[in-house]
C-alpha positions as CSV (number, residue, x, y, z in Angstrom):
1,M,-5.6,5.6,-13.7
2,P,-8.2,2.8,-14.1
3,P,-8.8,0.7,-11.0
4,I,-6.3,-2.2,-10.7
5,T,-7.4,-5.8,-11.1
6,P,-4.7,-7.8,-9.3
7,S,-3.3,-10.8,-11.2
8,S,-5.1,-14.0,-10.5
9,T,-2.0,-15.7,-9.2
10,A,-1.6,-13.2,-6.3
11,K,-3.4,-13.6,-3.1
12,I,-4.4,-10.2,-1.8
13,P,-3.5,-9.8,1.9
14,K,-5.2,-7.6,4.5
15,L,-4.3,-4.0,3.7
16,K,-3.6,-1.7,6.6
17,V,-2.8,2.0,6.9
18,R,-1.6,3.5,10.2
19,V,-1.7,7.3,10.7
20,D,0.4,8.4,13.7
21,D,-1.0,12.0,13.9
22,L,-4.4,12.8,12.4
23,T,-4.0,16.5,13.3
24,H,-0.9,16.9,11.1
25,A,-1.7,19.1,8.1
26,G,-0.2,16.6,5.7
27,V,-2.7,13.9,6.5
28,K,-5.6,15.7,4.8
29,I,-3.4,16.4,1.8
30,F,-2.3,12.8,1.6
31,F,-5.9,11.4,1.8
32,N,-7.2,13.9,-0.7
33,S,-4.4,13.0,-3.1
34,V,-3.9,9.2,-2.6
35,D,-6.2,6.2,-2.4
36,P,-4.1,3.9,-0.1
37,K,-6.0,0.8,-1.2
38,E,-5.4,1.5,-4.9
39,V,-1.7,2.3,-4.3
40,L,-1.2,-0.9,-2.2
41,L,-3.0,-3.1,-4.8
42,R,-0.9,-1.6,-7.6
43,A,2.3,-2.2,-5.6
44,I,1.4,-5.8,-4.9
45,D,0.5,-6.4,-8.5
46,A,3.7,-4.9,-9.8
47,S,5.8,-6.9,-7.3
48,V,4.1,-10.1,-8.3
49,R,4.5,-9.5,-12.0
50,W,8.2,-8.3,-11.8
51,L,9.6,-10.5,-9.1
52,Y,7.8,-13.8,-9.3
53,T,6.5,-16.5,-11.7
54,P,3.1,-18.1,-11.2
55,E,4.9,-21.0,-9.6
56,T,7.0,-18.9,-7.2
57,V,4.5,-16.2,-6.1
58,P,4.2,-16.2,-2.3
59,T,1.0,-17.6,-0.9
60,R,1.6,-17.2,2.8
61,Y,1.4,-13.6,3.8
62,I,-1.1,-12.0,6.1
63,E,-1.0,-8.2,5.6
64,C,0.6,-5.2,3.8
65,S,0.9,-2.1,5.9
66,V,1.6,1.6,5.2
67,F,2.7,3.8,8.1
68,I,2.1,7.6,7.8
69,E,4.0,9.7,10.2
70,P,5.4,13.3,10.2
71,M,9.1,13.7,9.2
72,G,11.6,16.5,9.2
73,A,12.2,19.4,11.6
74,E,8.5,19.5,12.5
75,H,8.8,15.9,13.8
76,E,11.6,16.6,16.3
């Protein structure tokens, strides 16, 4: 996919990713497969385009965070 250019009406917040366990095997797979910045920018852009008009788009938000943590039987 081409890089996203966020709509001009959306203010881009600080983008954060938190990884709870860097030693988990899935972390390497995730970062080799996904560009978190690109995914978050696309999600913000889609949310702005689908949920708001230029007049109603939020302007007072600080950050958008993604939390990566193990799940399933391995997590217990």
